[in-house]
C-alpha positions in Angstrom: 122.7 113.6 173.1 120.3 112.0 170.7 118.5 115.3 170.1 121.8 117.0 169.3 122.7 114.2 166.9 119.4 114.4 165.1 119.7 118.2 164.9 123.2 117.9 163.2 121.9 115.2 160.8 118.9 117.4 159.9 121.2 120.4 159.3 123.4 118.3 157.1 120.3 117.1 155.2 119.2 120.7 154.6 122.6 121.6 153.1 122.5 118.4 151.0 119.3 119.6 149.5 120.4 123.2 149.2 123.6 122.3 147.4 122.4 119.4 145.4 123.8 116.8 147.6 127.4 116.0 148.5 127.8 114.3 145.1 127.5 117.6 143.3 129.8 120.6 143.8 129.3 122.7 146.9 130.3 126.3 146.9 132.9 127.4 149.4 135.3 130.3 149.5 139.1 130.6 149.5 141.6 133.2 150.6 144.7 133.1 148.4 147.5 135.6 148.0 151.1 136.2 149.0 153.1 136.5 152.2 156.7 137.6 152.5 158.7 140.5 151.0 162.2 141.8 150.3 163.5 140.8 153.7 161.9 137.4 153.8 161.4 136.2 150.3 160.4 138.1 147.2 162.2 137.3 143.9 162.5 140.1 141.4 160.2 138.2 138.9 157.4 138.0 141.5 155.6 141.2 140.5 155.4 140.3 136.8 154.3 136.8 137.8 151.4 138.1 139.9 150.3 140.4 137.1 150.4 137.7 134.4 148.6 135.2 136.6 145.9 137.7 137.5 145.4 138.4 133.8 145.4 134.7 132.9 142.9 133.8 135.7 140.2 136.5 135.6 138.3 134.9 138.6 141.4 134.8 140.8 141.7 137.3 143.7 144.6 137.8 146.0 145.3 139.1 149.5 148.7 140.6 150.2 150.9 140.4 153.2 154.1 141.8 151.7 156.6 143.9 153.5 156.1 147.5 152.3 159.8 148.1 151.5 159.4 145.4 148.8 157.9 147.9 146.5 160.9 150.2 146.5 162.9 147.5 144.8 160.1 146.2 142.6 159.6 149.7 141.2 163.3 149.9 140.3 164.0 146.4 139.0 160.9 145.9 136.9 159.1 149.3 136.4 156.8 147.9 133.7 155.5 145.1 136.0 155.2 147.5 138.8 153.1 149.9 136.7 150.9 147.0 135.6 150.4 145.8 139.2 149.5 149.4 140.3 146.8 149.5 137.6 145.3 146.2 138.8 145.6 147.4 142.4 143.7 150.6 141.8 140.3 149.0 142.2 139.8 148.9 145.9 136.1 148.4 145.8 134.4 145.3 147.4 134.7 143.6 144.0 138.3 144.5 143.5 140.8 141.7 142.9 143.6 142.8 145.3 143.5 143.6 149.0 146.4 144.5 151.3 145.5 142.5 154.4 148.7 143.1 156.5 150.6 146.3 155.8 152.7 146.0 159.0 156.2 147.3 158.3 157.8 144.0 159.2 155.1 141.4 159.9 155.6 141.1 163.6 154.1 138.4 165.7 152.6 141.3 167.8 152.2 139.3 171.0 155.9 139.5 171.8 156.5 143.3 171.5 155.1 146.4 173.1 151.7 147.8 172.2 153.4 151.0 171.0 155.6 149.0 168.7 152.5 147.3 167.2 151.0 150.8 166.5 154.2 151.9 164.7 154.3 148.6 162.7 150.9 149.6 161.2 151.5 153.4 160.9 154.9 153.2 159.2 153.8 150.3 157.1 150.5 151.9 155.9 152.4 155.1 155.1 154.8 153.3 152.9 152.2 151.2 151.2 150.2 154.3 150.4 153.3 156.0 149.0 153.3 153.3 146.3 149.5 152.7 146.1 147.7 155.9 147.0 144.3 154.2 146.5 145.1 151.5 149.2 142.2 150.9 151.6 142.9 148.8 154.7 139.7 146.9 155.5 140.6 143.4 156.7 143.5 142.2 158.8 144.9 138.7 158.1 148.3 137.0 158.4 149.9 133.8 157.2 151.7 133.5 160.5 150.2 133.6 164.0 150.6 137.4 164.1 147.8 138.0 166.7 147.4 139.5 170.1 144.3 140.1 172.2 144.4 143.9 171.9 144.3 144.0 168.1 140.5 145.0 167.8 140.9 148.5 169.1 144.2 149.0 167.2 142.7 147.8 164.0 139.4 149.8 164.4 141.4 153.0 165.1 143.3 152.5 161.9 140.1 152.2 160.0 139.8 148.4 159.7 136.4 146.7 159.7 137.3 143.1 159.7 139.9 140.6 160.8 140.8 136.9 160.5 142.2 134.7 163.2 143.2 131.9 160.8 146.7 130.9 159.8 146.1 127.4 158.4 149.2 126.8 156.4 151.9 128.3 158.6 151.3 127.2 162.2 154.9 126.4 163.1 154.8 129.1 165.7 151.2 128.3 166.8 147.6 129.1 166.0 144.6 130.5 167.8 142.0 128.6 169.8 139.1 127.4 167.8 135.6 128.7 168.2 132.1 127.7 167.1 130.6 129.6 164.2 131.5 131.0 160.8 131.9 134.6 162.1 132.5 136.1 165.6 132.6 139.5 167.0 136.2 139.5 168.4 136.0 141.5 171.5 139.3 142.9 172.9 140.2 143.7 176.5 138.9 147.2 176.2 135.5 146.1 174.8 136.1 147.0 171.2 134.6 144.5 168.8 135.6 143.6 165.2 133.9 141.2 162.8 136.2 138.2 162.5 136.6 134.9 160.8 137.9 132.5 163.6 139.6 129.2 163.4 136.4 127.1 163.2 135.6 124.6 165.8 135.8 122.0 163.0 139.1 123.4 161.7 141.2 120.7 163.3 144.9 120.5 163.3 146.1 118.4 160.3 147.2 114.9 161.0 150.9 114.0 160.4 151.7 117.7 160.5 153.2 120.2 162.9 152.4 123.3 160.8 148.9 123.1 159.3 145.2 123.0 160.0 142.8 121.2 157.6 141.6 124.6 156.2 144.8 125.1 154.2 143.4 123.7 150.9 139.6 123.6 151.3 139.5 119.9 151.6 136.2 118.1 151.3 136.3 117.0 154.9 136.9 120.6 156.1 134.1 122.2 154.1 131.6 119.4 154.8 132.3 119.8 158.5 131.6 123.5 158.2 128.3 122.9 156.3 127.3 120.3 158.8 127.9 122.9 161.6 125.5 125.3 159.9 128.0 127.6 158.1 126.6 128.9 154.8 129.8 130.4 153.6 132.8 128.4 154.8 136.2 129.8 153.9 139.7 128.3 153.8 143.0 130.1 153.4 146.7 130.0 152.4 148.8 133.1 151.8 151.5 131.6 149.6 155.2 132.4 150.1 156.2 135.0 147.6 158.3 133.1 145.1 155.9 130.1 144.8 154.9 129.5 141.2 151.5 128.1 141.8 149.2 130.9 140.7 145.8 130.0 142.0 146.9 127.8 144.9 144.2 125.2 144.8 143.6 125.4 141.1 140.3 126.3 139.5 137.0 124.4 139.0 135.4 121.9 141.4 137.5 119.3 143.1 136.4 116.5 145.3 132.9 117.9 145.2 133.9 121.3 146.4 133.8 124.4 144.2 136.1 127.0 145.7 135.5 130.6 144.8 138.6 132.9 145.3 137.8 136.1 147.2 139.4 138.9 149.0 138.6 139.2 152.7 137.0 142.5 152.0 134.6 140.9 149.5 134.0 137.9 151.8 133.0 140.0 154.8 131.3 142.9 152.9 129.4 140.9 150.2 129.4 137.2 150.8 129.0 136.7 154.5 127.7 140.2 155.5 124.4 138.9 156.8 125.6 135.7 158.4 125.2 135.1 162.1 128.0 135.9 164.5 128.6 135.4 168.2 130.4 137.6 170.6 133.8 136.2 171.7 135.8 138.0 174.4 139.3 136.8 173.3 141.9 136.2 176.0 145.6 136.4 175.4 145.6 132.7 176.4 143.5 132.0 173.2 146.6 132.8 171.3 148.2 129.3 171.3 151.7 130.4 170.4 155.2 129.2 171.2 158.8 129.6 170.1 162.1 128.2 171.1 162.0 130.0 174.4 165.1 129.8 176.5 167.6 129.3 173.7 170.4 131.7 173.8 169.8 133.2 170.3 166.2 133.9 171.2 167.1 135.5 174.5 169.6 137.8 172.8 167.1 138.8 170.1 164.4 139.5 172.6 166.7 141.5 174.9 168.0 143.6 172.1 164.5 144.4 170.9 163.4 145.3 174.4 166.3 147.6 175.0 165.6 149.4 171.7 161.9 149.6 172.4 162.5 151.2 175.7 165.1 153.6 174.4 163.1 154.8 171.5 160.0 155.8 173.4 162.2 157.5 176.0 164.1 159.4 173.2 160.8 160.6 171.8 159.6 161.8 175.2 162.9 163.6 175.9 162.8 165.2 172.5 159.2 166.4 173.2 160.3 168.0 176.5 163.2 169.7 174.7 161.0 171.0 171.9 158.4 172.4 174.4 160.9 173.9 176.9 163.9 174.7 174.7 162.4 175.1 171.3 164.8 172.7 169.5 163.7 171.1 166.2 161.8 167.8 166.4 164.3 165.1 165.2 161.7 163.5 162.9 164.1 162.0 160.3 166.3 160.5 163.0 163.3 159.0 164.8 162.0 157.5 161.5 165.4 155.8 160.9 165.4 154.5 164.5 161.9 153.1 164.2 162.6 151.5 160.8 165.4 149.4 162.2 163.5 148.5 165.4 160.5 147.4 163.4 162.6 145.3 161.2 164.1 143.6 164.2 160.6 142.6 165.2 160.1 140.7 162.0 158.6 137.3 162.8 161.5 135.5 160.9 164.0 137.0 163.3 162.2 135.1 166.1 161.4 131.8 164.4 164.3 131.3 162.0 167.1 133.3 163.7 169.8 131.1 162.1 168.5 131.5 158.5 170.8 133.4 156.1 174.4 133.5 155.1 177.1 133.4 157.7 177.4 136.8 159.2 174.1 137.8 157.8 171.6 135.6 159.6 168.4 137.1 161.0 170.1 137.2 164.4 173.0 139.2 162.8 170.5 141.5 161.2 168.8 142.1 164.6 172.2 143.1 166.1 172.8 145.7 163.3 169.3 147.0 163.3 169.0 147.5 167.0 172.5 149.0 167.2 171.4 151.7 164.7 168.3 152.4 166.7 170.2 152.6 170.0 172.9 155.0 168.6 170.2 157.3 167.3 168.3 157.2 170.6 171.4 157.9 172.6 172.2 160.9 170.4 168.7 162.3 170.7 168.6 161.8 174.5 172.0 163.5 174.9 171.0 166.5 172.7 167.7 166.8 174.6 169.5 166.8 177.9 172.0 169.4 176.7 169.2 171.7 175.5 167.2 171.4 178.7 170.3 171.9 180.8 171.8 174.6 178.7 175.1 173.0 179.5 176.8 169.6 180.1 179.7 168.4 182.2 180.7 166.5 185.3 180.1 169.1 187.9 178.2 169.2 191.2 174.8 169.8 189.6 172.6 166.9 188.5 169.5 166.8 186.4 167.2 163.7 186.6 164.6 163.0 183.9 161.5 160.9 184.1 159.8 159.7 180.9 156.9 157.8 182.5 153.4 159.0 183.6 153.9 158.6 187.3 155.8 160.6 189.9 158.8 158.6 191.0 161.2 158.3 194.0 164.0 156.0 193.1 167.7 155.4 193.6 169.9 156.8 190.8 173.6 156.8 190.2 175.8 159.6 188.9 179.6 159.9 188.5 181.2 161.5 191.5 182.6 165.0 190.9 186.3 164.9 190.1 189.0 166.8 191.9 187.1 167.1 195.2 187.3 165.2 198.5 184.2 163.0 198.7 184.9 162.0 202.3 181.9 164.0 203.4 179.1 165.1 201.1 175.4 165.7 200.9 173.0 165.7 197.9 170.4 168.6 198.0 167.1 168.8 196.1 165.9 171.9 194.5 164.7 173.3 197.8 168.1 172.8 199.4 166.9 169.8 201.5 169.3 166.8 201.9 168.2 163.5 200.4 169.5 160.0 201.3 172.8 159.4 199.5 175.7 157.0 199.4 179.1 156.8 197.8 179.8 153.5 196.0 182.4 151.2 197.4 184.8 152.0 194.7 184.2 155.8 195.3 183.4 156.4 191.6 179.7 157.1 191.8 177.2 158.8 194.1 173.9 157.0 194.7 171.0 159.1 195.9 167.2 159.0 196.1 165.7 161.2 193.4 162.2 162.4 193.4 161.0 163.3 189.9 157.6 164.4 188.7 155.8 162.5 185.9 157.0 163.2 182.3 159.4 165.8 183.7 162.6 166.5 185.5 164.2 167.7 188.7 167.5 169.2 189.7 170.0 168.2 192.5 173.3 169.4 193.8 176.2 167.6 195.5 177.9 169.6 198.3 181.2 168.3 199.6 182.7 168.6 203.1 179.3 168.4 204.6 178.0 165.7 206.8 175.3 163.5 205.2 175.2 160.4 207.3 172.0 158.5 207.2 170.7 155.3 208.8 169.3 152.7 206.6 169.9 149.4 204.8 172.3 147.0 206.5 173.9 143.6 205.9 175.1 141.1 208.4 176.4 137.6 208.6 174.4 135.5 211.1 175.8 132.7 213.3 174.6 130.0 211.0 176.5 131.5 208.1 173.5 133.0 206.3 173.4 136.6 205.2 170.7 139.0 206.5 169.9 142.0 204.3 167.6 144.5 205.9 165.9 147.6 204.5 163.0 149.6 205.6 160.8 147.3 203.6 162.4 143.8 203.8 164.3 141.3 205.8 166.0 138.9 203.3 168.1 135.9 204.2 170.6 134.4 201.7 171.8 130.8 202.3 175.3 130.6 201.0 175.6 126.9 201.9 173.0 126.0 199.3 174.1 128.0 196.3 172.9 131.4 197.6 169.2 130.6 197.5 166.9 133.2 199.1 165.8 131.5 202.4 163.4 134.1 203.5 161.7 137.3 202.4 159.8 139.1 205.1 157.9 142.3 204.1 158.1 144.5 207.1 155.3 146.9 206.0 153.0 144.1 204.9 152.3 142.6 208.4 155.7 140.9 208.3 154.4 138.5 205.6 156.8 135.7 204.7 156.8 135.3 200.9 159.0 132.3 200.6 157.5 128.8 200.8 160.2 127.3 203.0 158.7 123.8 202.8 159.0 123.5 199.1 161.6 121.1 197.7 163.0 123.8 195.5 164.9 126.8 196.8 163.8 130.3 196.1 165.9 131.7 193.2 167.5 128.3 192.8 168.6 127.4 189.3 167.9 123.8 188.2 167.6 122.0 184.9 168.2 118.7 183.1 171.8 118.5 181.7 170.9 115.5 179.6 174.4 114.7 178.4 175.8 115.1 182.0 173.8 112.8 184.2 170.5 114.6 184.5 169.2 117.4 186.8 171.8 119.8 188.3 171.1 122.7 190.6 172.9 125.7 192.0 171.8 124.4 195.4 173.9 121.3 195.0 177.0 123.4 196.0 177.8 126.2 198.3 178.3 129.7 197.0 180.6 132.5 197.8 179.1 135.9 198.8 180.8 139.1 197.9 179.4 142.3 199.3 179.5 145.0 196.6 177.5 147.8 198.4 176.7 147.6 202.1 174.3 150.6 202.5 173.0 152.6 204.1 171.0 153.5 200.9 171.6 150.4 198.8 172.9 146.9 199.3 174.3 144.9 196.5 176.0 141.5 196.8 177.3 139.0 194.3 176.4 135.3 194.8 179.1 133.2 193.1 178.9 129.4 192.5 178.9 126.7 190.0 176.3 124.5 188.2 177.4 121.4 186.3 180.9 122.8 186.1 180.0 126.3 184.9 180.5 129.4 187.0 177.6 131.7 187.7 177.1 135.0 189.5 173.8 136.3 190.7 173.9 140.0 191.7 171.2 140.9 194.1 170.2 144.6 194.8 167.9 146.0 197.4 167.5 149.6 198.5 165.8 151.8 201.1 162.2 152.6 200.1 162.4 150.4 196.9 159.9 147.6 196.4 161.9 145.9 193.7 164.4 143.2 194.5 166.8 143.4 191.6 168.6 140.3 190.2 171.2 140.0 187.4 172.3 136.5 186.5 175.5 135.8 184.5 176.5 132.2 183.6 179.9 131.6 182.1 179.3 128.4 180.3 181.9 125.7 180.1 181.3 124.6 176.5 177.9 123.9 175.1 176.0 121.7 177.5 172.7 120.2 176.4 169.9 121.5 178.7 166.3 120.5 178.6 164.6 117.4 177.2 166.9 115.5 174.9 166.0 114.8 171.3 167.6 111.4 170.3 170.2 111.9 167.6 168.9 111.8 164.0 165.3 111.5 165.0 164.0 115.0 164.5 160.9 115.0 162.1 159.1 118.0 160.9 155.8 116.1 161.2 156.4 114.9 164.7 154.3 117.0 167.1 156.4 116.3 170.1 159.3 118.7 170.4 162.0 118.9 173.0 161.9 122.7 173.3 158.3 122.6 174.4 159.2 120.7 177.6 159.8 123.5 180.1 160.0 121.2 183.1 163.5 120.1 182.1 164.9 123.5 181.0 167.1 125.4 183.3 164.7 127.4 185.4 164.9 130.0 188.2 162.4 128.8 190.8 160.3 131.0 193.1 158.2 128.8 195.5 155.8 131.3 197.1 154.1 131.1 200.4 150.7 131.9 198.8 147.7 129.5 199.0 145.5 128.6 196.0 147.5 130.7 193.7 146.2 132.9 190.9 148.3 134.1 188.0 148.1 137.4 186.1 150.3 138.4 183.2 150.6 141.4 180.9 150.4 141.5 177.1 150.4 144.4 174.7 147.7 146.8 176.0 146.2 144.0 178.1 146.5 142.0 181.4 145.1 138.5 181.5 144.2 136.4 184.5 145.4 132.9 183.6 142.9 130.1 183.4 145.6 127.4 183.0 145.8 124.6 185.4 149.5 124.6 184.6 151.8 125.9 181.8 153.2 122.6 180.6 153.0 120.9 177.2 155.3 118.8 175.1 153.5 118.7 171.7 152.6 121.1 168.9 149.0 120.1 169.1 148.8 120.9 172.8 150.3 124.4 173.0 149.4 126.7 175.9 150.2 130.4 176.1 152.9 130.7 178.7 154.4 133.8 177.2 156.0 136.3 179.6 156.1 139.7 177.9 157.1 142.1 180.8 155.7 140.6 183.9 153.8 137.7 185.6 152.2 138.1 189.0 151.2 135.4 191.4 148.8 136.1 194.2 146.9 134.1 196.8 143.2 133.1 196.2 141.9 136.4 197.6 144.5 138.7 196.0 145.6 139.7 199.5 149.3 139.2 198.8 151.4 138.5 195.7 154.8 138.5 194.0 155.4 139.9 190.6 158.3 138.8 188.4 159.8 141.2 185.8 162.1 140.2 183.0 164.3 142.1 180.6 163.1 140.1 177.5 160.0 138.3 176.1 160.3 134.7 177.2 158.1 132.2 179.0 157.3 131.3 182.6 156.3 128.1 184.4 153.6 127.5 187.0 151.3 124.7 188.1 149.3 123.5 191.1 152.3 121.5 192.3 155.0 123.5 190.5 156.3 126.9 191.7 156.6 130.0 189.6 159.6 129.7 187.4 161.5 131.8 184.8 163.0 130.1 181.7 166.8 130.7 182.0 168.3 128.3 179.4 167.5 125.7 176.8 170.2 124.1 174.6 169.2 121.6 172.0 167.2 121.1 168.8 164.7 123.7 167.8 162.4 124.2 164.8 163.5 122.5 161.6 166.1 120.5 163.6 168.4 123.5 164.0 170.7 123.2 167.0 170.2 126.1 169.3 173.6 126.2 170.9 175.2 128.0 173.8 177.9 130.1 172.3 178.7 132.7 174.9 177.8 133.7 178.5 174.2 134.1 179.5 173.2 137.4 181.1 169.6 138.0 182.2 168.1 140.8 184.4 165.0 140.1 186.4 163.3 141.5 189.4 160.8 140.5 192.1 158.1 142.7 193.7 156.3 141.4 196.8 153.1 143.3 197.3 149.7 143.5 198.8 146.5 143.5 196.7 145.8 142.6 193.1 148.2 143.7 190.4 146.3 146.9 189.6 146.0 148.0 193.2 149.7 147.2 193.7 150.6 149.3 190.6 152.5 146.4 189.0 152.2 147.8 185.5 153.4 151.2 186.6 156.4 149.6 188.4 157.2 147.6 185.3 157.1 150.8 183.2 159.5 152.4 185.6 161.8 149.4 185.4 161.8 149.5 181.6 162.2 153.3 181.4 164.8 154.1 184.1 165.4 157.6 185.3 167.9 159.4 183.1 170.7 161.2 185.0 173.0 163.9 183.8 175.8 165.7 185.7 176.2 169.4 184.8 178.3 172.4 185.6 175.3 174.7 186.2 172.1 174.4 188.2 169.1 172.9 186.3 166.0 175.0 186.4 163.4 174.1 189.0 161.7 170.8 188.3 158.8 170.6 185.8 156.2 168.1 184.8 155.2 168.3 181.1 152.3 165.8 181.4 150.5 164.7 184.6 148.1 161.7 184.2 145.8 160.0 186.7 146.8 156.9 188.6 146.6 153.8 186.4 147.3 155.7 183.2 150.4 155.0 181.2 152.0 157.5 178.8 152.6 155.2 175.8 154.2 157.8 173.6 154.7 161.5 173.0 155.4 162.7 169.5 155.1 165.7 167.2 153.5 166.3 163.8 154.7 169.8 162.9 153.9 171.8 166.0 151.1 169.5 167.1 152.0 167.3 170.1 150.4 163.8 170.1 150.1 162.1 173.5 149.0 158.5 173.6 147.6 157.2 176.9 146.9 153.6 178.0 144.5 153.0 180.8 146.1 150.1 182.8 143.7 149.9 185.7 141.2 152.8 186.1 137.5 152.4 185.3 135.7 154.1 182.5 135.5 157.5 184.2 136.5 161.0 183.1 140.0 161.6 184.3 142.0 164.8 184.3 145.1 165.1 182.2 147.3 168.2 182.9 149.8 169.7 180.5 152.5 172.2 181.3 152.1 174.0 177.9 149.6 175.8 175.9 147.6 174.7 172.8 145.2 176.3 170.3 142.9 173.2 170.5 142.8 169.8 172.2 141.1 166.8 170.6 141.2 163.1 170.3 142.3 161.5 167.1 142.4 157.9 165.8 145.6 156.1 165.2 145.4 156.8 161.5 145.1 160.6 162.2 141.4 161.0 161.7 139.7 163.5 164.0 137.6 161.8 166.6 136.2 164.5 168.9 137.0 167.9 170.4 138.1 167.8 174.1 137.1 170.6 176.4 140.1 172.3 178.0 140.7 175.0 180.5 143.6 177.0 181.8 144.4 176.7 185.5 145.5 179.7 187.6 149.2 178.5 187.4 148.9 178.5 183.6 148.7 174.7 183.2 146.3 173.3 180.6 143.8 170.7 181.8 141.4 168.4 179.9 139.3 165.4 180.7 139.7 162.1 179.0 137.3 159.1 179.3 138.4 155.6 178.3 137.7 152.0 179.4 140.2 149.8 181.3 142.8 148.7 178.8 141.7 151.4 176.4 144.2 153.6 174.4 143.5 157.2 173.4 145.6 159.7 171.4 145.3 163.4 172.3 146.3 166.0 169.8 147.4 169.4 171.2 147.3 171.8 168.2 150.3 174.2 168.1 151.6 173.2 171.5 154.1 175.6 173.1 155.9 175.9 176.4 154.6 178.3 179.1 
C-alpha cells in the first residue's frame, strides 16, 4: 500500500514539474458540440448561431449528434446559414473544426433494439447526412446519452469508424458506462473486434448531489487533476449541448481554476493529440453498460412492444420480398421499405423511451411511436401480402396452404389457417407436398385448422386440406385430477396447474430430459405467480392469494390451450397457456383488466421527488408486480442476449434502488437460467425489451407492472389493460447447445401462412445456413442480393452457405458497402450455389451476390 501511495505521489510530482505546478494552468482537452435535432430540439435559429459562434471563436471546435432530418428543414428555413455551415463543415481533416460523431437516424440507445435496427440507424443516417454534406467523414462515435451496446466495435469498424467514446458525462439520466483505468482503451466487442476508445475514467466519478452527471462534464480542476495524478497525459472532458442552448463555447475560453481547456474534435483528439498514448485492452461486457429506464411502466411496455412488432415485421417483409424477387421476378419495393424503416427508426429515438410523456396532448413521444409503427406495419403487411400473392400466383381461402419461413433454420411448428368455407370439416386431413398426412386439429370453435408444418430455412412449403377423410391422431391431453389440479400432457411435458392457488404451475416435468422436474416446489413463491406491492392498498398482493377458474380452450390432440382466470387486488386477470405436441415452447399470454390506477412498486412519498436524489422508486424491482419462476436448478447461472451478443451474467443479484448503483438487468429478447454445470436450464422469452430479476435467494422474475413516479417526477399511470406475451423453454445444455437464440428468432419471426385456391409449387429454400447462424437480413441493391449473417454460436470455422439462385460473383462487403473480399463459389449438381464463410462467434458478415437470379 505504501509503495502504491509513493508511486502516485511521484507521478503527481512529475506532472507538477511538467505543467509548471498546479498553481499554473494545466492543459486539458474538451469535447463540445450539439446534441438533438428536429424531432428532439433544434430551433430554426440554431444553424446561424453555430456559424456565428464558430466565426467569433476561432479556436472553438464542435462535435455533432444532430438528427439527419434536421438539415432538410435547416436548408429551407435559413438557406444562407445552411450554406455558411456547409462551407465550415467542408474541412473534414484532422484539424477541421466540425465532426459528425453520431449520424444515427434517430439517436437510439442501441442496447434496447435489434442488431439489425442498429445497422439501419447508421446506414440510413449516414446516407442522409452525406446528402447534405458530401464531404462528411465518420471517424469517431460519441453520444450525449448512454447510446452504447457491447457489439458496437464491429458495427462501427465496418462502417469505417476508427474511434469511439464511452463517455456521456452531462446526460446520465438513463445511465452511464462502467469506469475503467486509463486514458484510452481498446474496446473489444464480443466478436473480438477492437476500436480505440476513450472510456469513462476510473477517476471520473459520478457527481455529488446529482442524478445525471459525472465530474467530467465541465473539466473541473478536481477531475483533471485526478486524471493527471493517474498518469494521463491528455485528459478530456465532454458535454454535447442541447441544440438551442445559447452558450457557444460551453466552458468559456482561457484558463479557469488552473485548467486550460483546449476544444477539440474527437477525430483530432484521437488522431493528433493522444495518438501515441498508452491503451489497455478491455473486453466490454453488456453488463458494463449501466443503464436503466422506467421498466414496467405501461407506457414503456407499449412503446417497447410496438417497436418489437415493427422490427420483426420489417425484416420479415424484406425477406419475403427477396423471395418474391428471386422466384417471381417482381420489383424490389425499395421506396416502401425506406418509408417503413424511417418510421421504425424514429420510434427507436431515445426520447421515446426516456421522456414518453413529453409533447403536446395527442402528440407526445408515445403518440408519435403509435403513428410511426402503424405506418411501418401497414407497409410491411402490404409487402408480405404482395409477395405471397406473387409466389402463390393466386390468393383465396381454398384447400391449399402455403407456409413461409423467414429464418435461417428448418422449422417444424404448429400453424393456424382459416378452415375452408362451404365444406364439412367433420373429417379431414392435412397433406404435405408428398401427400403424406401431418398432425392436425380443428379448433374448438371450428373456425381454424391447426397443423404441424415443416418448412425449410428461408423458404416455403405447400400443404392441402382434404375433407371427408379420417385424420385422427393421438397426442396432447388434458385431465382434471382428484385433487382438483389440471394435468396437461404432451410428448415433451407433464405440466400441473394448481387452480386453488391462482393457477400457478405446480410442476413441469420434461419427459425427454430424464423426467427432469423444473419447478422448485419448495420455494415460497409459486411458478408463474404474479406478486407485487400495491402500496396504496395494504402492501403485497398475489394471484396465489385466491383460487382461479380454468377454461379449456383447446384440448388436443395437437395443441392444448387453457385460460386461467382470477383476480389480484380486485383486478381481473387471464393467463392463457399454450402447449403443443413436439413444441419446446410453453406459451403464455397475460391480460390484466385493471380496476383504476393502483400504485404498484416502491412508493415515493407525495411531494418528495427530487431530481438530485439518487434513490428512485422505479429502480426497486423487488416491489414491482413480477411473474415469478422458481427453478429447480442448483447454483444458478444466468445468460442473456443483447444486440449481436450473449452475455453470461456476473451479477450476484439484479437489484438496486439508486442511480449511483445501477446494474444492467435489461432483458432484450431472452434470459436463460441454468444449473452450475449447464446441464439443464429454462429460457424466458418476452415480446418487448424490459428487465428481469434474479438473485441467489430470489427466483427468476419478469417485470410485469410498475405504477408510480418516474423520471422528472412524471406519474407513470395505468390507463388501460396490460397485455404481455412471454414463453418458457425448459432445455438441456447451455444456451447455444440448446439453440435458444434460434428458438427466439423463430418466436419473433412466426411462420407466415396463406390459404390459396391452387397448389403451391414444391417447397424451396432460398438460403440455407449452418447451425448457429442467423439470417439477420436479406435486401437488394439493384439486382445484387445482400445477405447478412450473424454467428450466434459456432466457432470461427469455414461454414457452407447455400443459395437457391445464381450469381455472377459472390463477395463479402462492409456495412458501408465497401468491398471486403471475393468469396469462392461453386455450382452444385442440383444447380444450387454454395460458398464458404468464416466468422467468429458473435460476428456479422454481409454477403453480396452480384446479379442474383432464380434458378
